[in-house]
C-alpha positions as CSV (number, residue, x, y, z in Angstrom):
1,M,1.8,-6.0,-18.8
2,T,-0.2,-2.4,-19.5
3,K,1.7,0.0,-21.2
4,T,0.7,2.7,-19.1
5,F,2.2,4.8,-16.5
6,V,3.5,7.9,-15.1
7,F,5.6,10.5,-14.3
8,Q,5.9,13.8,-12.0
9,V,9.0,15.6,-11.7
10,V,10.7,17.5,-8.9
11,L,13.0,20.1,-10.2
12,G,14.4,23.8,-9.9
13,A,16.7,25.5,-11.8
14,T,19.7,24.0,-10.2
15,F,19.9,22.3,-6.6
16,S,23.2,21.5,-4.9
17,L,23.6,18.5,-2.8
18,A,22.7,18.3,0.7
19,S,25.3,18.2,3.0
20,V,26.0,15.1,4.6
21,A,26.6,17.1,7.9
22,A,23.4,17.9,9.0
23,A,22.6,20.0,12.3
24,E,19.6,17.6,13.1
25,P,21.0,14.1,12.0
26,A,19.2,11.0,12.2
27,T,20.2,7.9,14.0
28,A,22.3,5.3,12.0
29,A,21.3,2.3,11.4
30,S,22.6,-0.7,13.9
31,D,25.0,-3.4,12.6
32,T,22.6,-6.1,13.3
33,E,20.1,-4.7,10.2
34,K,23.0,-3.8,7.8
35,G,23.1,-6.1,4.9
36,K,19.3,-7.6,4.9
37,W,15.9,-6.4,4.4
38,V,14.1,-5.3,7.3
39,N,9.8,-5.3,7.2
40,F,9.2,-2.1,9.2
41,T,5.3,-2.3,8.4
42,D,4.5,-2.9,12.0
43,A,6.5,-0.4,13.8
44,F,4.5,2.3,11.0
45,T,0.8,0.7,11.6
46,K,1.5,1.1,15.2
47,A,1.8,4.4,15.0
48,S,-0.8,5.6,12.2
49,G,-3.4,2.5,11.6
50,K,-3.2,0.5,8.9
51,D,-6.6,0.6,6.8
52,N,-6.5,1.8,3.3
53,F,-2.4,1.1,3.1
54,R,-1.7,3.6,0.6
55,L,1.8,5.4,0.7
56,A,4.3,7.1,-0.6
57,L,7.9,8.2,0.8
58,A,10.7,10.5,0.9
59,V,13.7,11.3,2.8
60,D,14.9,14.2,3.6
61,P,18.4,15.0,2.2
62,A,19.5,17.3,4.5
63,T,18.8,15.3,7.7
64,G,18.3,11.6,6.9
65,N,14.8,11.6,8.3
66,L,11.8,9.6,6.5
67,F,8.8,11.0,6.1
68,V,6.0,8.8,4.5
69,S,2.5,10.3,3.4
70,R,-0.4,8.2,4.3
71,W,-4.0,7.5,3.2
72,F,-6.2,9.3,5.5
73,T,-4.1,9.8,8.2
74,G,-1.3,12.3,7.3
75,V,2.4,13.2,7.2
76,W,4.4,10.8,9.1
77,M,8.3,11.4,10.1
78,S,10.8,8.8,11.5
79,S,14.2,10.2,13.0
80,D,15.3,6.9,14.2
81,K,15.3,4.7,10.9
82,A,12.0,3.7,11.1
83,H,12.0,2.4,14.2
84,T,9.4,4.6,15.6
85,F,6.8,7.7,13.9
86,A,5.3,10.7,14.4
87,R,2.7,12.5,12.6
88,V,4.4,15.9,11.7
89,D,1.6,18.0,9.1
90,G,-0.6,19.5,12.2
91,D,-3.6,17.6,10.4
92,K,-2.6,20.2,7.5
93,I,-2.2,17.3,5.3
94,S,-5.8,15.7,6.0
95,G,-7.8,14.1,3.7
96,G,-7.4,11.1,1.3
97,G,-4.4,10.4,0.1
98,P,-1.4,9.6,-2.1
99,F,-2.6,7.4,-5.2
100,S,1.1,7.6,-6.8
101,C,4.3,6.4,-5.7
102,Y,5.6,10.4,-7.1
103,A,3.1,11.9,-5.0
104,M,6.0,12.7,-2.2
105,L,8.8,15.1,-3.2
106,A,11.9,16.5,-1.0
107,S,14.3,18.8,-2.7
108,P,17.9,17.6,-3.5
109,D,18.9,20.6,-1.2
110,G,17.1,19.3,1.7
111,G,14.5,20.6,3.9
112,K,11.8,21.2,1.6
113,L,9.1,18.7,0.6
114,A,5.6,18.3,-0.6
115,V,3.2,15.9,-1.1
116,F,0.2,15.8,-3.5
117,N,-2.8,13.6,-2.6
118,M,-6.1,12.9,-4.5
119,N,-8.9,13.7,-2.5
120,N,-11.9,16.3,-2.8
121,K,-11.6,17.7,0.9
122,P,-9.9,20.8,1.7
123,G,-6.1,20.9,2.6
124,P,-5.3,17.3,1.7
125,S,-2.2,18.1,0.2
126,G,0.9,20.6,1.0
127,Y,4.2,21.8,2.0
128,S,7.0,22.2,4.5
129,L,9.9,24.3,4.3
130,D,11.8,23.9,7.4
131,G,12.3,19.9,7.0
132,G,8.7,18.6,8.1
133,K,8.8,20.5,11.4
134,T,5.8,22.9,10.1
135,W,3.3,22.0,6.8
136,E,1.2,24.7,4.9
137,S,-1.9,23.7,2.7
138,F,-2.2,23.8,-1.2
139,G,-5.1,25.4,-2.1
140,S,-7.8,22.7,-3.6
141,V,-9.3,22.4,-6.8
142,G,-11.8,20.1,-6.2
143,R,-10.5,16.3,-7.0
144,N,-6.8,17.0,-6.5
145,W,-3.7,15.5,-7.4
146,D,-1.8,12.4,-8.7
147,Y,1.3,14.0,-8.5
148,A,3.3,17.3,-9.5
149,A,6.9,18.7,-10.1
150,V,7.7,22.0,-8.4
151,D,10.6,25.1,-8.2
152,W,11.5,26.0,-5.1
153,D,13.3,28.9,-5.9
154,S,10.0,30.5,-7.9
155,K,7.3,29.2,-6.5
156,T,6.0,26.9,-9.4
157,V,4.1,24.4,-9.4
158,L,3.0,21.9,-12.2
159,A,0.2,19.7,-11.3
160,F,-1.8,16.8,-12.8
161,R,-5.1,15.9,-11.7
162,H,-6.6,12.8,-10.3
163,E,-9.0,11.0,-12.5
164,D,-9.8,14.6,-14.3
165,H,-8.3,16.1,-17.3
166,G,-7.2,19.2,-15.3
167,V,-3.3,20.1,-15.8
168,H,-2.7,22.7,-13.5
169,R,0.0,25.4,-12.9
170,S,0.9,27.6,-9.6
171,G,3.5,31.0,-9.1
172,D,3.0,30.8,-5.2
173,L,3.3,27.7,-4.1
174,G,-0.1,25.9,-4.7
175,K,-1.9,29.2,-2.8
176,T,-4.1,30.0,-5.9
177,W,-3.8,27.8,-9.3
178,S,-4.6,28.3,-12.7
179,Q,-5.4,25.3,-15.4
180,L,-3.9,25.2,-18.7
181,E,-5.2,24.4,-22.0
182,L,-3.9,20.5,-21.9
183,K,-5.3,17.2,-21.4
184,R,-4.0,15.4,-18.3
185,G,-4.9,12.0,-20.5
186,E,-1.6,10.2,-21.2
187,L,0.7,12.6,-19.8
188,T,3.4,10.7,-18.1
189,G,5.7,13.2,-16.2
190,A,6.2,17.1,-15.7
191,G,9.2,19.2,-14.8
192,V,9.7,23.0,-13.6
193,F,12.9,24.4,-14.0
194,S,11.8,27.8,-13.9
195,A,8.2,30.3,-13.5
196,N,8.5,29.3,-17.3
197,E,10.4,26.6,-18.1
198,L,7.9,23.9,-18.2
199,V,8.5,20.3,-19.2
200,I,5.9,16.9,-19.8
201,S,6.4,13.9,-20.9
202,D,4.0,11.7,-22.9
203,W,3.8,8.3,-25.2
204,T,5.3,10.6,-28.3
205,G,8.0,12.2,-26.2
206,I,9.1,15.2,-24.0
207,Q,7.4,18.7,-24.8
208,R,8.9,21.5,-23.6
209,S,7.3,25.5,-22.9
210,D,9.4,28.7,-22.1
211,D,6.2,30.8,-21.4
212,G,4.8,29.0,-18.5
213,G,2.6,26.1,-20.0
214,K,0.7,28.7,-22.9
215,T,2.4,26.9,-25.6
216,W,4.9,24.0,-25.9
217,A,7.0,22.1,-28.8
218,K,8.4,18.6,-28.8
219,V,12.3,18.7,-28.1
220,A,12.9,14.8,-27.7
221,S,11.3,11.5,-28.9
222,L,12.3,10.0,-25.3
223,R,9.4,8.7,-22.6
224,C,10.1,9.7,-19.1
225,T,8.9,8.4,-15.8
226,G,9.3,9.4,-12.0
227,T,10.8,12.7,-11.1
228,V,13.3,14.9,-12.8
229,Q,15.9,15.9,-10.5
230,A,18.7,18.4,-11.1
231,C,22.0,19.1,-9.3
232,K,25.7,21.0,-10.3
233,G,22.8,22.2,-13.7
234,I,22.3,18.8,-15.0
235,G,18.2,17.6,-14.7
236,Y,18.2,13.3,-14.4
237,W,15.2,11.9,-15.6
238,L,14.1,8.4,-16.0
239,C,13.0,6.4,-19.5
240,N,11.5,3.7,-20.3
241,R,11.4,2.4,-23.9
242,W,9.4,-0.7,-25.2
243,I,10.9,-3.4,-27.0
244,K,8.2,-4.3,-29.2
245,E,10.4,-7.6,-30.8
246,K,11.6,-8.7,-27.5
247,K,8.7,-7.8,-25.6
248,W,10.0,-6.4,-22.7
249,W,10.7,-3.0,-21.5
250,T,14.2,-1.9,-21.0
251,A,15.1,1.3,-18.7
252,F,17.8,4.2,-18.9
253,V,18.2,7.9,-17.6
254,A,18.0,11.0,-19.9
255,A,19.8,14.0,-18.8
256,T,19.3,17.9,-19.8
257,K,22.6,20.6,-19.0
258,D,20.1,23.4,-20.6
259,K,16.8,23.1,-18.7
260,G,14.9,20.7,-20.8
261,K,16.2,22.4,-24.2
262,T,17.8,19.0,-25.3
263,W,18.4,15.7,-23.8
264,Q,20.8,13.2,-23.5
265,E,20.3,9.3,-23.7
266,L,23.1,8.1,-21.0
267,G,24.7,4.7,-21.0
268,K,23.4,1.3,-22.1
269,P,19.7,0.6,-20.7
270,L,19.0,-2.3,-18.6
271,D,17.0,-5.3,-20.2
272,D,14.1,-6.6,-19.4
273,T,12.9,-4.3,-16.5
274,M,11.0,-0.6,-16.2
275,F,12.6,2.2,-13.8
276,C,10.1,3.0,-11.3
277,S,10.9,5.4,-8.4
278,G,13.7,7.9,-8.6
279,P,16.6,8.7,-9.4
280,F,17.6,10.0,-6.1
281,F,21.4,11.4,-4.9
282,G,23.7,9.5,-2.9
283,K,27.4,10.6,-2.0
284,D,27.9,13.4,-4.9
285,A,26.1,14.7,-7.8
286,K,26.8,11.5,-9.9
287,H,25.9,9.1,-8.1
288,L,21.9,8.0,-8.8
289,V,19.8,5.4,-6.8
290,V,16.5,4.1,-8.6
291,A,14.0,1.6,-7.9
292,T,13.0,-1.0,-10.4
293,L,10.7,-3.8,-10.9
294,K,13.0,-6.0,-9.3
295,E,15.8,-4.2,-7.7
296,I,17.6,-1.2,-6.3
297,V,20.3,-0.2,-8.6
298,E,22.5,2.5,-8.4
299,S,25.0,4.8,-10.4
300,R,28.4,6.1,-9.7
301,D,29.2,8.1,-12.8
302,G,26.0,10.1,-13.4
303,G,23.8,7.1,-15.0
304,E,26.3,5.8,-17.5
305,T,26.5,2.3,-15.4
306,W,24.7,0.7,-13.5
307,K,25.4,-1.7,-10.6
308,K,23.1,-3.8,-8.4
309,V,22.1,-2.8,-5.0
310,A,19.9,-5.8,-4.0
311,D,17.1,-7.8,-5.0
312,Y,13.9,-7.2,-3.6
313,P,12.6,-9.6,-0.6
314,A,11.3,-13.0,-1.8
315,D,8.0,-12.4,-0.1
316,I,6.8,-8.4,-1.2
317,P,3.3,-8.3,-1.9
318,P,2.4,-8.2,-6.3
319,F,3.2,-4.7,-7.7
320,G,3.6,-3.8,-11.5
321,D,3.3,-1.4,-13.9
322,H,0.0,0.8,-13.7
323,K,-1.3,4.7,-14.4
324,N,-0.6,7.2,-12.3
325,G,2.6,5.1,-10.9
326,C,-0.1,3.6,-7.9
327,G,1.3,0.1,-8.9
328,F,5.3,0.9,-8.3
329,P,7.3,0.8,-5.4
330,S,7.9,4.1,-3.6
331,L,11.7,4.8,-3.2
332,G,13.7,7.3,-0.7
333,Y,17.1,7.0,0.0
334,D,19.2,8.6,3.1
335,A,22.9,8.4,1.4
336,A,24.3,10.0,4.6
337,G,23.2,6.4,6.3
338,D,23.2,4.9,3.5
339,V,19.6,3.3,3.8
340,F,17.0,2.7,1.7
341,Y,13.3,3.0,2.2
342,L,10.8,1.1,0.2
343,F,6.8,0.9,0.1
344,F,5.8,-2.1,-2.2
345,P,1.8,-1.7,-2.8
346,N,-0.4,-5.2,-2.7
347,M,-2.4,-4.2,-6.2
348,R,-4.4,-7.5,-4.7
349,N,-5.7,-5.7,-1.7
350,W,-4.5,-2.7,-0.9
351,P,-4.4,-2.4,3.0
352,E,-1.9,-5.3,2.7
353,G,1.3,-2.9,1.3
354,Q,4.1,-3.9,2.6
355,L,7.2,-1.2,4.2
356,Y,10.9,-2.7,3.5
357,K,14.3,-1.1,4.4
358,Y,18.2,-2.3,3.5
359,A,20.9,-0.3,5.1
360,R,24.6,-1.2,4.5
């Protein structure tokens, strides 16, 4: 197992939890599907095709609709619990596709989504402000993105380039970009709390900027992964720590109540695993769900304790720790319907990745 993994962060100053009473709710999972894993790869590929099967998932908390960004074929939506899919990006998210499990994100408020793709063609990445009905393209910087963080209120984006040293900031939701004096290198995460309050993670810990990325100061020694999610003034970030003596990873969540100035490690770490994708909010602000290397876990107390939701299916393809999150499973969670969606990449044969869902 390599020790290189990536982090992206989705953050606004403060998010409220999306209402479970959505204006356009997705359909409920059938009783026959509850309590077991269901493979919906064929349902998706029937609509989108299968070649170059690299994907990233997101669920809009306001509706429960599932969105899948797929290599070369844009953004697809399902409003019937992954039984059928339709392309929804209006050709605004064309070209190359998501390289990272962190490449697609949804605001915890609901109604806002973004996808960050890596290809060179104009308009391969973009966003929606109306629950995925219409999409706008980001301005291109050439070889584009692994993943990024968004503060929807200030329209600030902090993005990491793919196979490039570039770290870029936008103050207008990606219409224009300025390159920061940072090297992409081993940066492992990014968060945006406001127009000027940013955080990044690397192997030495968390650094924070309060001037839009001009200067940085170390604020914690934690190595974080995944997206920072904020609700009711608290930001949560997944962390993985390598235990040299035992030769395994431990996983936990760190939290901040002051926009990244200080961070607190929550609860007892889980041994011999890594947090891969999440955290996503569930029934309330303290209900967190996460995809690990082995299973889905959830916390009902804001990350203090964790309980297994379900082990992964026995026949999932081989995946694992890999740079930029491209080898990690991508998780989406519909809290109202209590349905977990996962894309498992196949690192030995990319076209053979698999899509699964688990309903309770």
